C-alpha positions as CSV (number, residue, x, y, z in Angstrom):
1,X,-23.5,4.5,29.5
2,X,-23.7,8.0,28.0
3,X,-21.1,9.6,25.8
4,X,-20.3,13.3,25.7
5,X,-21.5,14.8,22.4
6,X,-18.0,15.9,21.4
7,X,-16.6,12.5,22.1
8,X,-19.4,10.8,20.2
9,X,-18.6,13.1,17.2
10,X,-14.9,12.1,17.3
11,X,-15.8,8.4,17.4
12,X,-18.2,8.8,14.4
13,X,-15.4,10.5,12.4
14,X,-12.8,8.0,13.3
15,X,-14.8,4.9,12.5
16,X,-16.4,6.4,9.5
17,X,-12.9,7.0,7.9
18,X,-11.9,3.4,7.6
19,X,-14.8,1.7,5.8
20,X,-13.8,-1.3,3.7
21,X,-14.7,-0.9,0.0
22,X,-16.5,-3.7,-1.9
23,X,-14.5,-6.0,-4.1
24,X,-13.7,-4.6,-7.6
25,X,-13.7,-6.4,-11.0
26,X,-10.1,-5.9,-12.1
27,X,-9.0,-5.0,-15.6
28,X,-5.5,-4.9,-17.3
29,X,-2.9,-2.6,-15.8
30,X,0.7,-1.7,-16.2
31,X,1.7,-3.1,-12.8
32,X,0.5,-4.7,-9.7
33,X,1.8,-2.9,-6.6
34,X,1.8,-4.9,-3.3
35,X,2.2,-2.7,-0.2
36,X,4.3,-3.9,2.7
37,X,3.4,-4.2,6.4
38,X,5.6,-3.8,9.4
39,X,7.3,-5.8,10.7
40,X,7.5,-8.1,7.7
41,X,8.8,-11.1,9.6
42,X,8.3,-12.8,12.9
43,X,11.1,-13.1,15.5
44,X,11.9,-16.6,14.1
45,X,12.4,-15.1,10.6
46,X,9.2,-16.4,9.0
47,X,7.1,-14.0,7.0
48,X,4.3,-12.5,9.0
49,X,0.7,-13.5,8.3
50,X,-0.4,-10.1,7.0
51,X,2.6,-9.6,4.8
52,X,2.2,-13.1,3.4
53,X,-1.4,-12.6,2.6
54,X,-0.7,-9.4,0.8
55,X,2.0,-11.1,-1.3
56,X,-0.1,-14.1,-2.1
57,X,-3.0,-11.9,-3.2
58,X,-0.7,-10.0,-5.5
59,X,0.7,-13.2,-6.9
60,X,-2.8,-14.5,-7.6
61,X,-3.6,-11.3,-9.5
62,X,-0.3,-11.6,-11.4
63,X,-1.2,-15.2,-12.4
64,X,-4.4,-13.9,-14.0
65,X,-2.2,-12.1,-16.5
66,X,-3.6,-8.6,-15.7
67,X,-0.1,-6.9,-15.6
68,X,3.4,-7.8,-16.6
69,X,5.1,-6.3,-13.5
70,X,4.7,-7.1,-9.8
71,X,6.1,-4.2,-7.8
72,X,6.8,-4.8,-4.1
73,X,6.8,-1.5,-2.1
74,X,8.2,-1.1,1.4
75,X,11.4,0.1,3.1
76,X,13.6,-0.9,6.0
77,X,11.8,-2.1,9.2
78,X,13.2,-1.7,12.7
79,X,14.2,-5.4,12.6
80,X,16.6,-4.6,9.8
81,X,14.6,-6.5,7.1
82,X,13.5,-4.5,4.1
83,X,9.8,-5.1,3.4
84,X,10.1,-5.1,-0.4
85,X,13.0,-7.6,-0.3
86,X,11.1,-10.0,2.0
87,X,8.0,-9.8,-0.3
88,X,10.1,-10.3,-3.4
89,X,11.7,-13.4,-2.0
90,X,8.3,-14.8,-1.1
91,X,6.9,-14.1,-4.5
92,X,9.8,-15.9,-6.1
93,X,9.1,-18.9,-3.8
94,X,5.6,-18.8,-5.0
95,X,6.7,-19.1,-8.6
96,X,6.8,-15.6,-10.0
97,X,9.7,-15.1,-12.4
98,X,12.4,-12.8,-10.8
99,X,12.5,-10.7,-14.0
100,X,8.8,-9.9,-13.5
101,X,9.4,-8.4,-10.0
102,X,10.6,-4.9,-9.2
103,X,11.1,-3.5,-5.7
104,X,10.6,-0.1,-4.1
105,X,12.8,-0.5,-1.0
106,X,12.8,3.1,0.5
107,X,9.4,4.0,1.6
108,X,8.5,4.4,5.3
109,X,4.7,5.0,4.9
110,X,1.9,4.8,2.4
111,X,2.6,8.3,1.1
112,X,6.1,7.3,0.1
113,X,4.8,3.9,-1.1
114,X,2.7,5.8,-3.7
115,X,5.3,8.5,-4.5
116,X,8.3,6.2,-5.0
117,X,6.3,3.4,-6.8
118,X,4.9,5.8,-9.3
119,X,8.4,7.3,-9.8
120,X,9.8,3.8,-10.6
121,X,7.0,3.0,-13.0
122,X,7.5,6.3,-14.8
123,X,11.3,5.9,-15.2
124,X,12.2,6.4,-18.9
125,X,8.5,7.0,-19.8
126,X,7.4,10.1,-21.8
127,X,5.5,12.8,-20.0
128,X,2.8,12.9,-18.9
129,X,3.2,9.5,-17.2
130,X,0.0,8.1,-15.7
131,X,0.7,4.5,-14.9
132,X,-2.3,2.1,-14.5
133,X,-1.8,0.1,-11.3
134,X,-3.6,-2.5,-9.3
135,X,-2.8,-1.7,-5.6
136,X,-2.9,-4.8,-3.3
137,X,-3.1,-4.3,0.4
138,X,-5.2,-5.3,3.4
139,X,-8.9,-4.3,3.1
140,X,-8.8,-1.7,5.9
141,X,-5.9,0.0,4.1
142,X,-7.4,0.1,0.6
143,X,-9.1,3.5,0.6
144,X,-6.1,5.4,1.9
145,X,-3.8,3.6,-0.5
146,X,-6.1,4.3,-3.4
147,X,-6.3,8.0,-2.6
148,X,-2.6,8.4,-2.2
149,X,-1.7,6.6,-5.4
150,X,-4.2,8.8,-7.3
151,X,-2.5,11.8,-5.7
152,X,0.9,10.4,-7.0
153,X,-0.5,10.5,-10.5
154,X,-1.6,6.9,-11.1
155,X,-4.9,5.4,-12.4
156,X,-5.8,3.0,-9.6
157,X,-7.6,-0.2,-9.1
158,X,-7.6,-1.8,-5.7
159,X,-7.6,-5.4,-4.5
160,X,-7.8,-6.6,-0.9
161,X,-5.8,-9.4,0.6
162,X,-7.5,-12.1,2.7
163,X,-6.8,-10.3,6.0
164,X,-9.7,-10.1,8.5
165,X,-10.4,-6.6,9.5
166,X,-10.3,-6.3,13.3
167,X,-11.6,-3.4,15.4
168,X,-8.0,-2.4,16.1
169,X,-7.3,-2.1,12.3
170,X,-10.4,0.2,11.9
171,X,-9.4,2.4,14.8
172,X,-5.8,2.8,13.9
173,X,-6.5,3.4,10.2
174,X,-9.2,5.9,11.1
175,X,-6.8,7.7,13.4
176,X,-4.1,7.9,10.7
177,X,-6.6,9.3,8.3
178,X,-7.7,12.0,10.7
179,X,-4.0,12.9,11.4
180,X,-3.5,13.1,7.6
181,X,-5.8,16.1,7.8
182,X,-3.0,18.1,9.4
183,X,-0.4,17.4,6.7
184,X,-0.3,17.9,3.0
185,X,-0.4,14.2,2.3
186,X,-1.6,14.5,-1.3
187,X,1.1,17.0,-2.2
188,X,3.7,14.8,-0.6
189,X,2.5,11.8,-2.6
190,X,2.6,13.9,-5.8
191,X,6.2,15.0,-5.1
192,X,5.3,18.6,-4.1
193,X,6.6,18.3,-0.5
194,X,9.9,16.8,0.8
195,X,9.9,13.2,2.0
196,X,11.1,12.2,5.4
197,X,14.5,11.7,3.8
198,X,14.5,15.3,2.9
199,X,14.4,14.6,-0.9
200,X,12.2,16.3,-3.4
């Protein structure tokens, strides 16, 4: 089977965009930010596997004493559930004190995860505010999340949940990253472009 050169180039770009970074040795941070995944629950109401794995990974990092705050980021899903609230409830079930958990319940994508999370962490903080965060998400999502949180003004460490990376994940994540080339995603994460809600 032979590929047209232009098609082959597109495939190389797509699959090259979603490489999984190696594990990092984590240090202290201001907060651990766990990113949501849609839909957060199954039809029977149980927490979906990928969401659960992200939360459990964040809780394990929290238990290591690397940060005093566990911030759950993710907005309303089509099912009506709010990702951040589902993750918060699971973290409490896993033994995290409620007072250690904060939620970011508005975001609809990773750009807004970064923008709104950094805004929460910088509330009542002097300028310039550069929060140090450990971002927890699925391995295939780490590079994009790291980039956008840096755009939003954070110092970033990344930690992958125990979610196997499937070919579908690689393709979809790569496609999203290519599409990001057509929008000012870094400016949006930094607050220089309006969000989908039309806010600045």
